[in-house]
KOLBAZA-871539 format. One line per 10 residues: number of its first residue (from 0); for each residue x, y, z of C-alpha. Coordinates in nm, 4 decimals. Example, Ala and Ser with C-alpha at 12.3 -4.5 7.8 and 13.67 -1.06 7.14 Angstrom:
0> 1.2300 -0.4500 0.7800; 1.3670 -0.1060 0.7140
This chain:
0> 3.6292 4.4467 -1.3245; 3.5695 4.4738 -0.9535; 3.2616 4.3429 -0.7813; 3.1616 4.6967 -0.6902; 3.1438 4.7930 -1.0554; 2.9304 4.4882 -1.1374; 2.6293 4.5950 -0.9380; 2.4617 4.7793 -1.2254; 2.5326 4.5504 -1.5233; 2.3002 4.6342 -1.8118
10> 2.3583 4.3263 -2.0257; 2.4723 3.9745 -1.9477; 2.6750 3.7367 -2.1584; 2.6391 3.3643 -2.2067; 2.5279 3.1554 -1.9070; 2.8060 3.0359 -1.6788; 2.6036 2.7152 -1.6413; 2.6282 2.5343 -1.9724; 2.3380 2.3246 -2.0960; 2.5088 1.9842 -2.0687
20> 2.6339 2.0546 -1.7170; 2.2930 2.1863 -1.6141; 2.1374 1.8556 -1.7167; 2.3810 1.6726 -1.4892; 2.3089 1.9120 -1.2027; 1.9367 1.8458 -1.2452; 2.0125 1.4733 -1.2452; 2.1993 1.5026 -0.9159; 1.9158 1.7092 -0.7658; 1.6601 1.4472 -0.8743
30> 1.8651 1.1682 -0.7164; 1.8803 1.3750 -0.3976; 1.5018 1.4099 -0.4097; 1.4576 1.0339 -0.4385; 1.7003 0.9650 -0.1525; 1.5195 1.2246 0.0578; 1.1760 1.0710 -0.0006; 1.2820 0.7049 -0.0069; 1.5032 0.6915 0.3010; 1.4996 1.0023 0.5209
40> 1.1299 1.0201 0.6157; 1.0340 0.6866 0.7792; 0.6806 0.8136 0.8448; 0.6157 0.7733 0.4718; 0.6542 0.3942 0.4925; 0.3587 0.1563 0.4983; 0.3468 -0.1465 0.7273; 0.6059 -0.4002 0.6224; 0.8565 -0.1415 0.4954; 1.1254 -0.0419 0.7438
50> 1.4927 0.0451 0.7538; 1.5781 0.0658 1.1256; 1.9511 0.0638 1.0495; 1.9020 0.3835 0.8482; 1.7443 0.5789 1.1338; 2.0690 0.7630 1.2034; 2.1114 0.8358 0.8338; 1.7554 0.9705 0.8164; 1.8095 1.2056 1.1089; 2.1437 1.3291 0.9782
60> 2.0580 1.3714 0.6107; 1.6872 1.4575 0.5962; 1.7520 1.8303 0.5638; 2.0753 1.8153 0.3575; 1.9169 1.6131 0.0771; 1.6276 1.8590 0.0606; 1.8713 2.1008 -0.1012; 1.7233 1.9599 -0.4234; 1.4312 2.2050 -0.3939; 1.6635 2.5031 -0.3643
70> 1.8709 2.3805 -0.6607; 1.5704 2.3606 -0.8934; 1.4423 2.6980 -0.7714; 1.7837 2.8602 -0.8207; 1.8062 2.7267 -1.1779; 1.4628 2.8706 -1.2549; 1.5726 3.2193 -1.1557; 1.9136 3.1797 -1.3174; 1.7934 3.0943 -1.6672; 1.5093 3.3442 -1.6556
80> 1.7733 3.6161 -1.6962; 1.8673 3.4823 -2.0393; 1.5107 3.4719 -2.1705; 1.3729 3.7219 -2.4200; 1.0218 3.8672 -2.4059; 1.0063 3.7772 -2.0407; 0.6294 3.7832 -1.9914; 0.5800 3.5532 -2.2894; 0.8568 3.3294 -2.1559; 0.6860 3.3099 -1.8164
90> 0.3514 3.2226 -1.9736; 0.5035 2.9593 -2.2001; 0.7121 2.7941 -1.9285; 0.4326 2.7935 -1.6717; 0.1835 2.6415 -1.9170; 0.4478 2.3893 -2.0300; 0.4955 2.2677 -1.6757; 0.1241 2.2684 -1.5947; 0.0399 2.0732 -1.9117; 0.3052 1.8138 -1.8273
100> 0.1805 1.7968 -1.4706; -0.1803 1.7475 -1.5847; -0.0891 1.4575 -1.8143; 0.0977 1.2794 -1.5345; -0.1887 1.3566 -1.2967; -0.4322 1.1824 -1.5325; -0.1899 0.8929 -1.5624; -0.1617 0.8478 -1.1856; -0.5372 0.8756 -1.1469; -0.5806 0.5479 -1.3378
110> -0.4333 0.3187 -1.0697; -0.5798 0.5390 -0.7953; -0.9287 0.4953 -0.9373; -0.8791 0.1256 -1.0165; -0.7573 0.0504 -0.6637; -1.0240 0.2634 -0.5007; -0.7683 0.5054 -0.3566; -0.9089 0.8200 -0.5132; -1.1850 1.0252 -0.3578; -1.3729 1.0642 -0.6837
120> -1.5406 1.4034 -0.6909; -1.5433 1.6889 -0.9384; -1.4214 1.9274 -0.6691; -1.1186 1.7150 -0.5789; -1.0363 1.6609 -0.9456; -1.0388 2.0335 -1.0203; -0.8446 2.1258 -0.7069; -0.5715 1.8720 -0.7755; -0.5668 1.9498 -1.1476; -0.4458 2.2947 -1.0476
130> -0.2134 2.1701 -0.7739; -0.4145 2.3141 -0.4870; -0.4457 1.9767 -0.3131; -0.2082 1.6839 -0.3602; -0.3511 1.3469 -0.2538; -0.2451 1.1891 -0.5844; 0.0497 1.4116 -0.6821; 0.1906 1.4041 -0.3301; 0.5105 1.5998 -0.3845; 0.3731 1.8535 -0.6325
140> 0.3131 2.1493 -0.4023; 0.5970 2.3019 -0.6040; 0.3742 2.3361 -0.9137; 0.1701 2.6308 -0.7875; 0.4790 2.7897 -0.6357; 0.6632 2.7573 -0.9683; 0.3781 2.9044 -1.1738; 0.3197 3.1910 -0.9297; 0.6926 3.2675 -0.9244; 0.7194 3.2703 -1.3030
150> 0.4236 3.5041 -1.3348; 0.5749 3.7424 -1.0791; 0.9293 3.7300 -1.2179; 0.8615 3.9970 -1.4843; 0.7662 4.2373 -1.2029; 1.0673 4.1345 -0.9978; 1.2898 4.1855 -1.3025; 1.1727 4.5458 -1.3432; 1.3198 4.6309 -1.0036; 1.6010 4.3770 -0.9788
160> 1.7662 4.4684 -1.3097; 1.8540 4.8143 -1.1776; 2.0968 4.7248 -0.8996; 2.2108 4.4186 -0.7102; 2.1106 4.5712 -0.3753; 1.7575 4.6366 -0.5019; 1.7451 4.2795 -0.6298; 1.8549 4.1401 -0.2923; 1.6073 4.3563 -0.1036; 1.3144 4.2705 -0.3309
170> 1.3912 3.9022 -0.3771; 1.5380 3.7972 -0.0419; 1.4783 4.0539 0.2322; 1.1199 4.1378 0.1350; 0.9855 3.7784 0.1447; 1.1565 3.7216 0.4805; 1.0104 4.0444 0.6168; 0.6607 3.9712 0.4867; 0.6729 3.6247 0.6437; 0.7646 3.7787 0.9793
180> 0.4862 4.0362 0.9503; 0.2273 3.7709 0.8604; 0.3221 3.5010 1.1103; 0.0848 3.5211 1.4023; -0.0695 3.8474 1.2804; -0.2421 3.7643 0.9512; -0.4974 3.4855 0.9305; -0.5654 3.3273 0.5919; -0.8937 3.1366 0.6257; -0.8135 2.8849 0.3508
190> -0.5390 2.6415 0.4543; -0.4430 2.5600 0.0932; -0.3994 2.9277 0.0041; -0.2038 2.9817 0.3245; 0.0299 2.6969 0.2314; 0.0838 2.8452 -0.1152; 0.1594 3.1913 0.0263; 0.4119 3.0661 0.2793; 0.5741 2.8268 0.0303; 0.6180 3.1213 -0.2039
200> 0.7707 3.3399 0.0663; 0.9902 3.0508 0.1842; 1.1350 2.9506 -0.1521; 1.1231 3.2599 -0.3742; 1.4559 3.3875 -0.2312; 1.6206 3.0868 -0.4005; 1.4720 3.1893 -0.7355; 1.5808 3.5480 -0.6714; 1.9287 3.4221 -0.5858; 1.9504 3.2457 -0.9208
210> 1.8436 3.5647 -1.0956; 2.1014 3.7705 -0.9056; 2.3857 3.5273 -0.9765; 2.3062 3.5330 -1.3490; 2.2268 3.9021 -1.3851; 2.5292 4.0233 -1.1931; 2.7610 3.7367 -1.2962; 2.8546 3.6442 -0.9423; 2.9888 3.3016 -1.0371; 3.2344 3.4611 -1.2777
220> 3.3203 3.7766 -1.0864; 3.3123 3.6546 -0.7276; 3.3364 3.2774 -0.6975; 3.5966 3.2339 -0.9723; 3.8069 3.5103 -0.8197; 3.7890 3.3458 -0.4766; 3.8314 2.9826 -0.5757; 4.0214 2.9806 -0.9056; 4.2298 3.2850 -0.9821; 4.4964 3.2350 -0.7148
230> 4.4856 2.8541 -0.6913; 4.7210 2.6979 -0.9432; 4.6908 2.3308 -0.8572; 4.3967 2.1468 -1.0100; 4.3816 1.8882 -0.7302; 4.3532 2.1671 -0.4724; 4.0726 2.3293 -0.6665; 3.8829 1.9999 -0.6808; 3.9327 1.9593 -0.3059; 3.7911 2.3077 -0.2508
240> 3.4889 2.2276 -0.4697; 3.4197 1.9154 -0.2641; 3.4525 2.1172 0.0562; 3.2036 2.3729 -0.0769; 2.9516 2.0951 -0.1384; 3.0135 1.9523 0.2084; 2.9641 2.2987 0.3577; 2.6277 2.3049 0.1822; 2.5255 1.9761 0.3427; 2.6425 2.0841 0.6872
250> 2.4794 2.4242 0.6457; 2.1496 2.2692 0.5425; 2.1631 2.0416 0.8459; 2.2206 2.3158 1.1008; 2.1133 2.6399 0.9292; 1.8033 2.5359 0.7334; 1.5888 2.7352 0.9750; 1.7239 3.0489 1.1428; 1.5028 3.2373 1.3846; 1.5479 3.5647 1.5702
260> 1.3202 3.8249 1.7237; 1.3048 4.1977 1.6550; 1.0472 4.3725 1.8703; 0.7176 4.1889 1.8163; 0.8308 4.0199 1.4948; 0.9911 3.6785 1.4611; 1.2055 3.6297 1.1523; 1.2322 3.2716 1.0292; 1.4379 3.1954 0.7214; 1.6948 2.9579 0.5797
270> 2.0219 3.0177 0.3989; 1.9201 2.8104 0.0963; 1.9523 3.1172 -0.1259; 2.3270 3.1074 -0.0455; 2.3753 2.7326 -0.0053; 2.2224 2.6436 -0.3438; 2.4711 2.8481 -0.5521; 2.7563 2.7229 -0.3329; 2.6602 2.3621 -0.4050; 2.5947 2.4260 -0.7753
280> 2.9292 2.6004 -0.8179; 3.1191 2.3159 -0.6523; 2.9338 2.0485 -0.8488; 2.9651 2.2345 -1.1788; 3.3420 2.2603 -1.1485; 3.3754 1.8958 -1.0483; 3.1751 1.8087 -1.3595; 3.4111 2.0228 -1.5672; 3.7088 1.8453 -1.4102; 3.5861 1.5024 -1.5233
290> 3.7704 1.4095 -1.8426; 3.5427 1.1277 -1.9547; 3.2021 1.2940 -1.9622; 3.0367 0.9712 -2.0758; 3.0668 0.8532 -1.7162; 2.8140 1.1227 -1.6263; 2.5696 1.0270 -1.9029; 2.3238 0.8513 -1.6642; 2.2909 1.1702 -1.4582; 2.2435 1.3737 -1.7741
300> 1.9619 1.1441 -1.8897; 1.7984 1.1604 -1.5477; 1.8246 1.5394 -1.5623; 1.6545 1.5411 -1.9033; 1.3548 1.3531 -1.7637; 1.3727 1.4916 -1.4096; 1.0334 1.6635 -1.4260; 0.8489 1.3502 -1.5305; 1.0370 1.1400 -1.2770; 0.9441 1.3874 -1.0052
310> 0.5776 1.3603 -1.1008; 0.5816 0.9835 -1.1352; 0.7512 0.8925 -0.8068; 0.4511 1.0411 -0.6251; 0.2724 0.7126 -0.6921; 0.4867 0.5373 -0.4301; 0.3797 0.7765 -0.1528; 0.0305 0.8931 -0.2418; -0.3049 0.7433 -0.1459; -0.2093 0.4217 -0.3273
320> 0.1122 0.3651 -0.1341; -0.0277 0.0564 0.0423; -0.0131 -0.1128 -0.2970; 0.2732 0.0624 -0.4758; 0.5477 0.0700 -0.2112; 0.5730 -0.3071 -0.2358; 0.6927 -0.2589 -0.5923; 0.9364 0.0205 -0.5080; 1.1007 -0.1502 -0.2105; 1.1024 -0.4964 -0.3669
330> 1.4861 -0.5087 -0.3941; 1.5075 -0.4314 -0.0175; 1.8691 -0.3136 -0.0273; 1.8624 0.0708 -0.0162; 2.1100 0.1163 -0.3011; 1.9204 -0.1299 -0.5196; 1.5903 0.0333 -0.4230; 1.7245 0.3716 -0.5327; 1.8489 0.2337 -0.8656; 1.5246 0.0393 -0.9151
340> 1.3090 0.3444 -0.8375; 1.5139 0.5630 -1.0713; 1.4904 0.3008 -1.3482; 1.1124 0.2631 -1.3189; 1.0477 0.6358 -1.3157; 1.2950 0.7037 -1.5954; 1.1500 0.4393 -1.8278; 0.7882 0.5452 -1.7763; 0.8698 0.9165 -1.7880; 1.0622 0.8805 -2.1140
350> 0.7610 0.7059 -2.2696; 0.5046 0.9542 -2.1368; 0.7082 1.2557 -2.2426; 0.6741 1.1552 -2.6087; 0.3045 1.2539 -2.6297; 0.3616 1.5362 -2.3789; 0.6210 1.6965 -2.6066; 0.3753 1.6743 -2.8956; 0.1080 1.8450 -2.6849; 0.3501 2.1184 -2.5825
360> 0.4520 2.1723 -2.9429; 0.0885 2.2180 -3.0488; 0.0182 2.4454 -2.7531; 0.3158 2.6670 -2.8231; 0.2285 2.6896 -3.1931; -0.1172 2.8138 -3.0960; 0.0354 3.0426 -2.8350; 0.2725 3.1921 -3.0943; -0.0133 3.2568 -3.3377; -0.2176 3.4362 -3.0749
370> 0.0773 3.6576 -2.9783; 0.1854 3.7386 -3.3346
């Protein structure tokens, strides 16, 4: 079937991204997140922590490793296509993530309060409990964006399911256009709300891209045709997959922010909505080419606990970082620091997720009763 005939697909088959491979992809994205925060933003370091010999690395790879955000956003949109009862799915997933976030927030508040790092007020507690401010959960701006996106996806689906062009206009072009119209012309008096609005407009195209790739089977009907059908040699395919991933890194370095003017409007956007699927496709097929999948088990485990590890690593960069970074950077060597940080966050996250899963199970039982 030609690409032209795929633009109005009514039903989709099984996901191109299999569950086991998706776990590995999430693991890779989480490792990228840790590298990005640990080594590419020197301003995060407290006195006594420094890697001057990594300054060039930080400059070169700060933006490329941030592809992790686009990967997670893309996967959200991708798997939404395969959900049933989409509004219920959005409500369940958003409350699942918020419940998990809240438990980790309470956990990180303990050392913050004990060390006197937390500005203890009811207002700050409530605001951070809902992700509006992030002094404790430093890197969790994504929470509100994720929940808002999930709640709006049923509306997006109503338009996007009709045609791929409508999906691209609604999910990619519209957010870019709204950003241009708002920048410099619309004043949002609350800085936290303004940040949420612009984060949504900035990153929703990646979620829309995931939806489009799943709904219209672009991996199968476009990428496979380009990179598999006429390439017989496996080694050449693997080389192409690696090149695709390298293109993603180079693209994120030099094309993460594109700006041009049309009349009085300035359009600022990135190509993450294209780079994320390019990277995921290359990585997925490299994963499939690995014969001994047990070698990838550590990444799969990290992917399984990626959400908790994301929450937990905030403790090394939040208001308590004067005390906690000593623990993180204790091994000194960057590779050992990365392994050490992953190990700490994985162990604690695996333990915390035991009661969290129980809470989610009880919540979803109650949710099911109310909807039945």
